[in-house]
N, C-alpha and C positions, 0 to 999 in steps of 0.2 A: 503493499499498500504506500502510496505516496503521502508527503505531508500536506497535512491539511485535508486530506479527505474524510468522511463521515462514515461509518458504519452505519447500516439501519438497526432499528430498536429492534424489530421484528427479523427473525431469520426467514428467507425466502421456504424453507422447507423445515418445519418443526422436527424435532427430534422424536421419535415413535418411542412408544412407553411399553416394556417388555414386562411381561408378567409370566414369572415360572409358573408352568404345571403343577409343580411339586408345592407351591407355595396355596393351591386354590383348589387343589383337585379332593382333599380332606373336605374342605367346606360343600364343595359340588356333589360328592358322596350324601354327605348327612341331608342339603336340600334337598339333592333327586329322592332318597329313600323316603323323608319328611312330604313330601310330594305325592310319591305315590301313594303313603298310607291315608292321606286327608281325601284323596281322589277315590279310594275304596270305600274309605266311612262315609263320603258323601253318594257313591255310587251304588255300591252291592250290599253293603251293610245292614242286616235284617230287611232285606228285599229279597235277593234271590240266594243268599247265603247268610251265616249269621256266626260272627264268632261270641258274641254275648248274648245271653236270654232276655226276654225282655221286650220292650218296646221304647225304653229309654234311648239309645243311640238313634232310633229311627227318628224320634219326634224332634231329636235335638237339631237333626240334621235336612228336616223335611224341608223346609222352605227353602235351604239352598239346593235339595235336589229338585225342585221346582225354579227354580232360578237359572239352574243350568240346564233345563228338559231334560232331566234324569226322571223317566217313569216310575214311581212306587207303589201306585194302587189303581 
């Protein structure tokens, strides 16, 4: 660079952020398992299948089923 020249405040190409897979794999697995459990309880628990007896789980997620267009009765 020559004397008196000004460098731009914002670089033309910003540096990309690198996130190592090892740092997010544990959280990704945890969130994936949690999402599958939530989907199971909303879609199938005490409908076609049941892990728990009674109607408590069904009544707890009943409105969520209808909101997500899962038939339950």
